[in-house]
C-alpha positions as CSV (number, residue, x, y, z in Angstrom):
1,M,101.7,128.9,122.8
2,T,100.5,129.2,119.2
3,L,100.1,126.2,117.0
4,T,100.7,126.8,113.3
5,T,101.2,124.5,110.4
6,R,104.6,124.8,108.8
7,G,106.5,122.5,106.5
8,S,108.7,121.8,103.5
9,Y,105.7,121.9,101.3
10,P,103.1,124.1,103.0
11,G,99.4,124.0,102.3
12,I,96.1,123.0,103.9
13,N,94.3,119.9,102.6
14,P,90.7,120.5,101.9
15,K,89.9,117.3,103.8
16,A,91.7,118.7,106.8
17,V,89.5,121.8,106.7
18,R,86.4,119.7,106.6
19,F,87.5,117.3,109.5
20,M,88.8,120.1,111.7
21,A,85.5,122.0,111.2
22,E,83.8,119.0,112.9
23,L,85.7,119.9,116.0
24,G,84.9,123.6,115.7
25,Y,88.3,124.8,114.1
26,D,88.1,126.9,111.1
27,L,91.3,126.3,109.1
28,C,90.2,128.7,106.4
29,T,91.4,131.5,108.6
30,H,94.9,129.9,108.9
31,A,97.8,130.2,106.4
32,S,100.6,127.7,106.1
33,K,104.2,129.0,105.9
34,S,107.3,127.4,104.4
35,L,110.3,126.8,106.7
36,D,112.0,129.6,104.9
37,Q,109.5,132.0,106.3
38,V,110.1,131.2,110.0
39,G,112.9,132.0,112.3
40,G,114.0,131.8,115.9
41,E,113.9,128.9,118.3
42,F,110.7,127.1,119.1
43,D,109.6,125.4,122.4
44,A,108.9,122.3,120.4
45,V,109.2,121.0,116.9
46,V,107.1,118.1,115.8
47,T,107.9,116.3,112.5
48,M,105.5,113.7,110.9
49,D,107.5,110.6,110.1
50,C,110.2,112.2,108.1
51,G,113.1,111.0,110.2
52,D,116.5,112.2,108.8
53,N,114.9,113.8,105.8
54,C,113.3,116.6,107.9
55,P,115.0,120.0,107.6
56,W,116.6,121.2,110.9
57,V,114.7,123.8,112.8
58,P,116.0,125.0,116.2
59,A,113.9,123.8,119.1
60,K,114.2,123.1,122.8
61,R,112.4,119.8,122.2
62,R,112.1,117.7,119.1
63,E,109.7,114.8,118.4
64,D,109.1,112.7,115.3
65,W,105.6,111.2,115.2
66,N,105.3,108.0,113.1
67,L,101.9,108.7,111.7
68,P,100.3,107.5,108.5
69,D,99.5,110.1,105.9
70,P,95.7,110.4,106.0
71,K,95.6,112.2,102.5
72,H,94.0,109.2,100.7
73,M,92.3,107.6,103.7
74,D,88.5,107.2,104.0
75,D,86.6,109.4,106.4
76,A,87.1,107.1,109.3
77,G,90.7,106.8,108.8
78,Y,91.2,110.5,108.4
79,R,89.3,111.1,111.7
80,A,91.4,108.5,113.5
81,V,94.6,110.2,112.5
82,R,93.2,113.6,113.4
83,D,92.2,112.4,116.8
84,D,95.6,110.7,117.4
85,I,97.3,114.0,116.6
86,G,95.0,115.8,118.9
87,T,95.8,113.4,121.8
88,R,99.6,113.8,121.1
89,V,99.3,117.6,120.9
90,R,97.5,117.7,124.3
91,R,100.2,115.5,125.8
92,L,103.0,117.6,124.3
93,L,101.4,120.8,125.7
94,E,101.3,119.3,129.2
95,N,105.0,118.6,129.1
96,V,106.4,121.7,127.4
């Protein structure tokens, strides 16, 4: 399974690049895609607290994670959200 970032407004936050590098992930080699650029059905689609405002993407499993946006958080807050997402992704991969 490949994990990619996709969204209504694609882009990679420079803070995300820095904090993922702490875990050994180089996000500079990744490219975000808009939802218009993807097709087919996915094993799982995870939305980040957008509820009914999220565009529909075909998936076998759908989850909406109620997470705070870390964009303006201090370093500790950003790491906490990053680590929470990591825990949720591992749990999701165990159950897909």
